[in-house]
Phi, psi and omega in degrees: 000130179281169184301317181295314174302321181293324175296314177299321184293321179295318179299313179295322180295309178300318179293327177291314178297304182292320178297322176298318176296318181295326178295319177293324174303315181295318178298316179296318177296322181297319176296314181295316183288327178296314177298311180300320179290326179286323186273323182244350178073189184294334176295318180294321181291321178295319174296318176297324177297318177295319179299307183300316179300313180299315179297315180296324178297313184292316180296325182292314178299312184295326183291339175058023178072011185298327180291318180295308185290321182296319179299318182292314180299318182295317177300319178295319181296314181298317180296330178274351185061031179267091187294328177293311181299321178301314183295321182292316179299314183295316175295319181293325172296325178297308182289326175294318181294318177306312183292312184294322180295318177297310182304312182293322176298309180296318182300310183294325181291320181291329184262017188298321182288320182292320178293320178297323181284321186272328180271314183260347187053036182206107181298339177297339176284353184299327180292316178298322179292331174296321172296321184298337181300328180286329171300321175301311178301311181294329177292322178294315180297314182291328178293322180290321180296317178298322179295325174296312178299317182295320182297332176280350181060038173275081188296318178304315180297317181299319179297315184291323178300314182297318183289311184298322181290323181290324181290310179299316183299317182296314181300312182290317184289320180295321181296317180301308183293320184298315185269332186241349172069210187293340177294339176252018179303321181293330178282329173305319180291318187285342181298323179306299177295328178298314179289323180295323178299311183290319179294314179302319184303317181290330178281333176295321178301334186272358184283151179297139180267088180261086182236128175286175184298322181210145173238125177294134176304329182291327180293318178297317179296317181294321180295316175300317177299320176296318181296316179297315177302310178292326186275344185301315178297330178292317178290328178293316178297319177298320179300313178299316182299310183293324176292324182290325177299314179296319181299313182299316178296321178295320177301312180298319181295322184280319180281326179248257179196180180292327178297323181292329175297316178300318179294316177300318180297322183294315177296316176301315183298314182292317181299320180286323184289310188292329178272356178298334182296335177267313186290327179298322179292330175298311180294328184280319183240319184294314183301309176298324182291314182298324178299322182287341184238009188299338178281345174263100184303317181294313180295324178294312180302316181297314183294321181297318180294321177295321180293321180293316181297314180295320180298316181291324175300321182280322186268331185305315177301329182285320178302312183297316181293317183298316180298315180293323184261017190303315182293320181292323178298314180301313180298318185290314185279334179240261178192170178303333180295346184260015189299334178299341181284341184304315184292323178294320179298322181297315179296323177295323180290321176298326176289331180289336176298315177289329180295318183293332177277326188276335184298313178303324182286317187292337173296345172300321180300312183287315181300329178278353180074016183274085183289326181298316181289324178298316178302313183298313180295318181292309183299319183293314182294311185288328177290319180295321180297311180299320181294320177299315177298314180300314183288331186261348185302316185293324181272320188253354182069212189286337182304332182299338175298311179289323180295317176299319178298321178296311183299317182280338172295323177293321178290321181296317180298315179300311180298317184293319181298314180298314178302310180298327179293319180283324184283317184228014179065038184286143170208145181288143171288160177297330179297315176296317178303310181296319183290318177301313179297316180296317179297314182298315181295317182290322178300319183289320180295317180295320180300317184287316180292320180284343174282323186260335186234141182295328186281355179299330181297312181290330177293324181289331176292318182293315184295321181296321179292321177294319179294323179302315181299316179297322182291319178303309182302314185294320178293322176295322178288318187288323182272355177061022177292332184294338179262012179297138186282344184275194182290325180303313182296321181293320178297314182294325175297320179292318182292322181298334180290338181275345184266123177292145176291000000 
């Protein structure tokens, strides 16, 4: 097997592991949201969305970007086989995470009345936000735990952590809502970070204990200073992103109603979940790999193109199918009362096509440790998106949420491409350009047909199946699995003969 085929095969393997875990995560999320929608309706979904957004925003601020920076530094230390540096980074992450989790918890608890008044316009929510402070602390800790596993590039462990957390979260959260209803909604939200914390902890215990005889306290302090300095632009970007998310939900609540917040959350949740099987793999394996070779412009460019091509081959059939089946998916995962979310979902999927292409390039910013540029790109796009939604809600209704996402995804792709071009001389290969163009064209055609004609749904199913066959053939050829000398190779060769060129 040549080097190029080996690279494609590794990308496919990591995407399969993390993607398989994401599919299970999606199924578990479908069950949770279906139960929540049936028992509490769009109002319950909308309120849980506000809780989750607030908790994530607070956890992002409290985390100070330690997970992003720590994962990159751990991968670098392991790549250099510097055991002492690795031990210092790991110890500094432990103390840093302990401090930040306590800081985040106490801060949210002290500000609970202020947050209740400004986010919910209801002081009665202060008690629930007080409980939410524990979820913030657990989210900070579990993110740091996952970053440590990711730094080791233990893709199998990341997949198992995701699956176990999703299953346990589903069992516990459904039990809470089923027996106690809306009065336990805040605990329904907190179950997620709680289960992640415990599951991740057991996997942390399995990591190798590479600790030198002694670590100078000064080394830990200096390492923490470095991590916080490098992490500040990332936390600033996360802060802007999460605050805009809260702002958008408040605007929808004020200009429309709480049901509309629930509809937007339904569309967002589906859009984020189904494409997660590709994007999660990028964060788990591709990001550490790119970080280790970012100074080699040729190798970096080749890896980005390979990752983009594989991502499009895996995700394009899903894009086509999701656009055509958007109303059916909304009814299946939620209820007919959420049908207004279908049009929003179609726009979001069109934006996801650009997102899948922009992410491999955007990871150049993270791999290069250019926090300032990361902040600029994120801040510009999310602030523009929030402004567009605020300005267009009264005239266009909830559809502006998806339209704004599509427009800003295009701007983000352009900024990421220009940066990568200047930083490493990046350029797309002809294969990627053709695949990207074909996917975009087919998704637009399906969106138009499924919107105006009843048979557009069935056309999307047929087109998705054909594209899937094309993707399978391309994946077999690029990974060289078809030439495997064992039984697997023989089986794949037989199957490939059934797939038309």
